[in-house]
Structures are given as structure tokens and as C-alpha cells.
C-alpha positions in Angstrom: 31.6 -0.5 40.4 35.1 -1.6 40.4 34.9 -5.0 40.3 32.4 -7.4 38.6 32.2 -11.2 38.3 31.2 -12.8 35.3 29.9 -15.9 34.0 30.3 -16.6 29.9 28.5 -19.7 28.8 29.9 -22.5 26.5 26.3 -23.4 26.0 24.8 -26.5 24.2 21.9 -26.7 22.3 19.1 -28.6 23.7 15.6 -30.4 22.5 12.8 -30.3 24.3 8.9 -31.7 23.9 7.8 -29.1 26.2 7.9 -25.5 28.0 9.1 -26.8 31.6 11.8 -28.4 30.3 13.2 -25.4 28.3 13.1 -23.6 31.7 14.0 -26.0 34.1 17.4 -26.1 31.6 17.5 -22.1 31.6 16.9 -22.0 35.6 19.5 -24.6 35.7 22.0 -22.5 34.2 21.2 -19.0 35.6 21.3 -20.8 39.0 24.5 -22.6 38.7 25.9 -19.3 38.1 24.2 -17.0 40.7 26.1 -19.6 43.4 29.1 -18.9 42.3 28.4 -15.0 43.0 28.3 -13.9 39.3 26.8 -10.6 38.6 26.6 -10.8 34.5 26.2 -13.5 32.8 26.7 -14.2 28.9 24.4 -16.5 26.8 25.6 -16.9 23.1 24.4 -15.6 19.4 21.3 -18.3 18.2 21.2 -20.1 21.4 17.4 -19.6 21.0 17.5 -21.7 18.2 17.2 -24.5 20.6 13.4 -23.3 20.8 12.0 -24.4 17.6 12.3 -27.7 19.1 9.5 -27.2 21.0 6.9 -26.4 18.1 7.3 -30.0 16.3 9.7 -31.7 13.3 7.6 -29.8 10.9 8.8 -26.5 12.4 12.2 -27.2 13.1 13.1 -28.7 9.5 11.6 -25.5 7.7 14.5 -23.1 8.2 12.7 -20.1 7.0 9.3 -21.5 9.0 11.1 -21.6 12.3 11.6 -18.2 12.3 8.0 -17.2 12.1 7.2 -20.1 14.3 9.2 -18.5 17.1 7.6 -15.2 17.4 4.8 -17.0 19.3 7.3 -18.3 22.0 9.4 -14.5 22.4 6.8 -12.8 25.1 7.4 -16.1 27.7 11.1 -16.3 26.6 11.7 -12.7 27.6 9.5 -12.8 31.1 11.7 -16.1 31.7 14.8 -14.3 31.4 13.4 -11.0 33.5 12.2 -13.3 36.2 15.8 -15.1 36.6 17.0 -11.8 37.0 14.9 -10.6 38.9 14.6 -13.7 41.3 18.9 -14.0 41.5 19.4 -10.3 41.5 21.9 -10.4 38.1 22.5 -9.0 34.6 21.8 -11.4 31.6 22.8 -11.4 27.9 20.9 -13.5 26.7 21.1 -15.8 23.8 20.5 -13.8 20.5 16.7 -13.9 19.2 15.6 -13.8 15.7 13.0 -10.9 16.2 10.5 -9.9 13.5 10.0 -6.8 12.4 7.2 -4.9 11.3 7.9 -5.1 8.1 7.8 -9.1 8.2 12.6 -9.1 8.1 14.1 -10.5 11.1 17.0 -8.9 13.4 19.5 -10.8 15.2 18.8 -9.2 18.6 21.1 -10.2 22.0 18.6 -8.3 25.2 20.3 -7.5 28.1 18.1 -8.1 31.1 18.6 -6.5 34.8 16.2 -7.4 38.0 14.2 -4.5 36.7 13.4 -5.8 33.3 15.2 -4.6 29.8 17.5 -2.7 30.0 18.7 -2.4 26.7 19.5 -4.5 22.9 21.6 -5.1 20.2 21.1 -6.1 16.7 23.6 -7.7 15.0 25.3 -5.2 11.8 27.0 -7.2 9.8 25.4 -10.2 8.6 27.0 -13.6 7.6 26.9 -15.2 4.0 24.3 -17.8 5.4 22.2 -15.4 7.5 22.4 -13.3 4.0 22.0 -15.9 1.3 19.7 -18.6 3.3 17.7 -16.7 5.9 15.7 -13.9 6.3 18.0 -12.3 8.8 18.7 -8.5 8.0 21.2 -6.6 9.9 20.5 -4.1 12.4 21.7 0.1 11.9 22.4 1.1 15.0 25.7 0.8 17.1 24.7 0.9 21.1 25.9 1.5 24.1 23.6 0.0 26.9 24.3 1.9 30.4 24.1 -0.6 33.3 25.0 -0.9 37.0 28.6 -1.6 36.0 28.8 0.6 33.6 28.5 1.7 29.7 28.6 -2.0 27.7 29.3 -2.8 24.0 27.6 -5.7 22.3 29.0 -7.4 19.0 27.2 -10.1 17.7 29.6 -12.9 16.1 30.7 -11.7 13.0 30.0 -7.9 14.6 34.1 -8.3 16.3 35.9 -8.9 13.3 35.1 -5.6 12.6 37.0 -2.6 14.2 34.7 0.7 14.1 32.0 -1.0 15.9 33.6 -1.5 18.9 35.5 1.8 18.6 32.7 3.6 19.0 31.6 1.7 21.9 34.6 2.0 23.9 35.0 5.9 23.2 31.8 6.0 24.3 32.7 4.7 27.5 32.4 0.9 27.5 35.4 -1.0 29.2 33.2 -4.2 28.6 32.7 -5.7 25.1 30.6 -8.6 24.8 30.6 -11.2 22.3 28.2 -13.5 21.6 28.7 -16.0 19.2 28.0 -19.3 17.0 30.1 -21.2 14.5 30.3 -24.7 13.2 34.0 -24.7 12.5 37.4 -24.2 14.6 37.9 -21.7 11.5 35.0 -19.6 12.3 35.6 -19.7 16.4 39.5 -18.5 15.6 38.1 -15.9 13.5 35.4 -14.4 16.1 38.3 -15.1 18.7 40.7 -13.4 16.6 38.7 -10.2 16.2 38.3 -10.4 19.7 41.7 -10.2 21.1 42.1 -7.5 18.5 39.6 -5.5 19.8 40.7 -6.0 22.9 44.2 -5.6 21.9 43.6 -2.1 20.3 41.1 -0.8 22.8 42.9 -1.8 26.1 39.7 -3.3 27.5 37.7 -6.5 28.1 35.9 -8.7 25.8 34.2 -11.5 27.2 33.1 -14.6 24.1 30.0 -16.7 24.8 29.9 -19.9 21.9 27.3 -22.3 21.4 28.4 -25.4 21.8 28.4 -29.4 20.2 25.6 -31.0 18.0 22.3 -30.0 17.8 21.6 -32.8 14.3 17.8 -32.1 14.6 18.6 -28.5 13.7 19.6 -27.1 10.2 20.4 -23.6 11.6 22.3 -24.9 14.5 23.6 -28.5 13.7 27.1 -28.0 14.5 28.9 -25.7 17.2 32.4 -25.2 17.7 34.1 -22.5 20.0 35.1 -22.1 23.6 34.3 -19.7 26.0 37.0 -17.1 26.8 37.5 -13.4 28.3 40.4 -11.7 26.6 42.5 -8.4 28.0 44.9 -5.7 26.9 48.5 -7.6 26.3 50.2 -5.4 28.8 51.0 -4.7 33.1 49.1 -6.6 35.1 47.3 -9.0 32.5 48.1 -12.1 31.2 51.0 -12.3 28.2 48.6 -14.1 26.0 45.6 -11.9 26.2 43.1 -14.5 27.2 41.9 -14.2 30.8 40.4 -17.8 30.4 38.9 -19.7 28.3 36.6 -22.9 27.8 37.5 -26.6 28.0 37.1 -28.4 24.4 34.6 -30.9 25.6 31.8 -29.9 27.4 29.1 -27.0 27.8 29.8 -25.1 31.3 30.4 -21.8 32.5 33.6 -19.9 32.9 33.9 -17.2 35.3 36.3 -14.6 36.3 36.0 -11.1 38.4 37.1 -8.4 36.3 38.7 -5.3 37.7 37.8 -2.5 36.1 39.2 0.2 37.4 42.5 -1.6 35.8 41.0 -0.4 32.3 41.7 3.6 33.3 45.0 2.4 34.4 46.7 0.6 31.6 45.4 3.0 29.3 47.3 5.3 31.6 50.6 3.5 32.7 50.7 0.7 30.4 53.8 0.0 28.2 52.0 0.8 24.9 49.0 3.2 24.5 46.9 1.6 22.3 43.9 3.3 22.9 45.1 6.8 23.2 47.1 6.3 20.0 44.4 4.9 17.7 43.7 8.2 15.8 47.7 9.0 15.0 47.1 6.1 12.0 44.2 8.3 10.8 47.1 10.8 9.4 48.9 8.8 8.0 49.6 7.8 4.0 50.5 4.9 1.7 52.8 5.7 -1.0 
């Protein structure tokens, strides 16, 4: 596919007392993007952590217990995303979900859904101090490439975007889009991920899409403060913005941002750009320090 319109969310963490309230919220978000003719929707890291509000105060006040309790909602949560992708004929990268493994540990998993169901998923690969030291969320081990109707995609979940070899393997496998769901509680955290995303777009000459959680959820120890702006990053070269930022969200509200991406422009800039970051990657390997 030459062109695709994408919707990148700046997503607020809600509080719900019954499942239909959550279902209505998600449906409203997806319908709004579909009405704007978006075909790929991106939700943030740990947006699913609004679900413990459905399970009562004892659960959502328990940082570890809420992970166990959330698993009862996972099948219903998946079914809702599949139905919305089918109903509106689009792809949804759902908010990442802490999925329990057979050994009792959890993986921070981002699922990509399409009209025919689950297309693929990526587990977070490099964990933050909070995940390592306070939560029971462990690292995945496989860098995936996800084949889709618009071509191969890569997913770097938040902190993963700060490590260049992950995106590099995905781009070398054919990905022109890197999707970055994020969850950061400070401006510094947001900018760490932003800088990582822009570096990945620069060195690989590809599009990188960042979707953050947004606003306050004081009831939740896991995602109480959320800072960031939805953004779409590009190569910094002919035909692209001078600062490498195609569009970004506001600082004061939850919202979608939209852009039409010309996927064929990636091949052009790699072949005809002012510089050849993608092609010249291997030249750094032979350099030695003294």
C-alpha cells in the first residue's frame, strides 16, 4: 500500500464501574478515528491499566494483585478489539496489556488486531526500573516483525525505543513503520522516549509513531501521572519536516492526531536523500577508537 492514514492516540486513563462504560469509551475512540478515515490506530503502553478500576478498590490499590485480577478480563478485552477492528475495517494496535505466562510471570504485550482477528504481537524487551524492581513484569526475548496489509511493521514498547538495535533489526526485515506505545510520568521520561524515537527515524530513515498515556489517574499507583504528546516522526531530509516531527498532540487534552503517510517516500529518501543514514549504518562497524 502506497499511502495510509494513521491515528495516534494521546489516551487518558479512565475509571469505570461496569464493563459497558469501558466498551463505550473504546468504541467512541475507534469510531472517531474511523470517521476520519484512519486505517491504522495506535494506543499507548499500559492504557489497559484502567481496567482494574472495574474490579474494585481492593484490587486497584494492590500493585501486584491487580495484574493477576486483570487476566479475567483479557479474553473479553481481546474480543472487543477484534470486533471493533472488524466493524470499522481497520487495524488497531491495542494498549499494551500485562499478560500472564504459564510460569506466573507477566509480559508487557502489545497486540495488533485487524478485521480478521489478531495479526501479531510484540512483548516489551527491555524493562524499566519500575517494572524490574516494583512490578512482576518481565522482559520478552524475541524481536518480531509483523506482516500487515500495509507492509511489515515493528513495535518498540516505550523504553525499547531507546535501544537502536531493536528497531534496526525490524527495519532490515522490511519495516518502514515503527510503532511506539509509551507511558511516562514526567516530561523527562517523555523526552527520553521522544529522543529515542527521533533517533530511530533518523538513522533508519523511516516513520516512527509514538502514542502516550495522558493526564492523571490518582486512583492508580501504576499509572497515576501520565505525561506526553502523541507524535509522528520522520526522516530529516528532502520532502520531510526540517525538525523530523510531522505532527504532535497538544499539551492539554486527550485526543487523536492524524497524518497520511506516503510509504513509498521511505524508499525514495533512502535512494535519493541528502544523506544515506540507512545505507551507511554498516560503515560504523569498522571504525575503531584509539
